[in-house]
N, C-alpha and C positions, 0 to 999 in steps of 0.2 A: 466193673472197670469204669463205667461212666461216672459213678459216684467219686472215684479217686480222681479222675480227670477234672471234675467240677471243683473238688476240694483243692487240688494242687493249683488249678487255674486261679482261683480266688486268692489263695495265700501267695502265689507267685506275683500277682499284680501288686499286692501290698509291699512285699519285700523288694522286688525289682524296681518299683517306682522310687523307693527310698535310695536304692543303690545308684540309680541313674541320676537322681538329684545330687547325691554326694559327689559323684565323679564328673558330672557335666562341667562344673567350673574348673576342675583340674585339667580336663581335656580342652577347655575353652570353647565349648559349643552349647547351643540351645537346641535340644531335641524337640521333636514334635510329640505326637500322641504315642502312648505305650499300650500295646495290646499283648495279651497272652493267648496263644493259639496252638493248635497242633500244626506245625509247619514241616511235617515230614521228617526227613533225616537231618535237617539243620537245627542248630541250637537257637539261632536268632537271625534276624535280617534287618537291614537298614534300608528304608525306602528313600527314593530320591527327594521326597518332600520332607524328610527328616523324621518321619514316624519310625518307631522301632517295634518290631514284633519279636517276641520271645516264646520259645516252646515251653509248654506247661511243665515239662520234665526238668527244667532248669532248677526248680526248687529242691529237687532230690540231690543236687550236687552240694558239696561243702561251700560255705560262703566265699572262700578264696577263689573257687572256680566260678561261682556266679559273678564275682567281681571281674574276673578275666573276661567272661562273655560280655558283660556290660561295657567294659572299657573298649574291647574289640569293636563292638558296634558303634560306640560313640566316636571312635577314631575314624570310622568310615564316613562320618560327617565332614572330615577333612579330606580324606582320600578314599575314593570309591573302589580302589583295588587293593592288592596285597603287595604293593611295591616296598622297596627298602624304606622309603619315606613314611609309609603307613606303619611299618613295624617299628620305626624309630619313634613315632608318636606313642605307640603302645608302651614301648620301653621307658619313655619319660615318666609315665604314670605307674607302671608296674615293671620294675627292673627284673623281677623274677618271672616274667610272663612265659618264658620258654618252659619252665617247670610246670606251670599251670596248664599250658597248652598241651604238654606231653601227658599230664594226668588225664585231661579230657579225652585225648586221642586213645589212650590205653584203657581207661576205666569208665569212660562215658557210656559205653555199651551196657554196663551193669545197671545204669539208671533206668530201670524199666519196672513195670508192675508185674 
């Protein structure tokens, strides 16, 4: 299991860093450092200082879902909550975010070793 976590962590950092760079301008933010970790039941988190942490299991998801997770966290740099204003920011970048969010809620549990 540790070998898989190490592999996915390394590959996740490469892919997620590219996706964060791609979407940061679209969201209009400058994120801090990106880390890949085991963050329990969460897919990602946005720290107050702008750093972003992503669960290593994110790489197991399809790219469209990884993009949703990335955009979700980037939008937290504008809004720290899940208010209507926050979801409006997500919608501006990913108009189909509801479908992606539903996929993650329903199928995310399958992304395990």
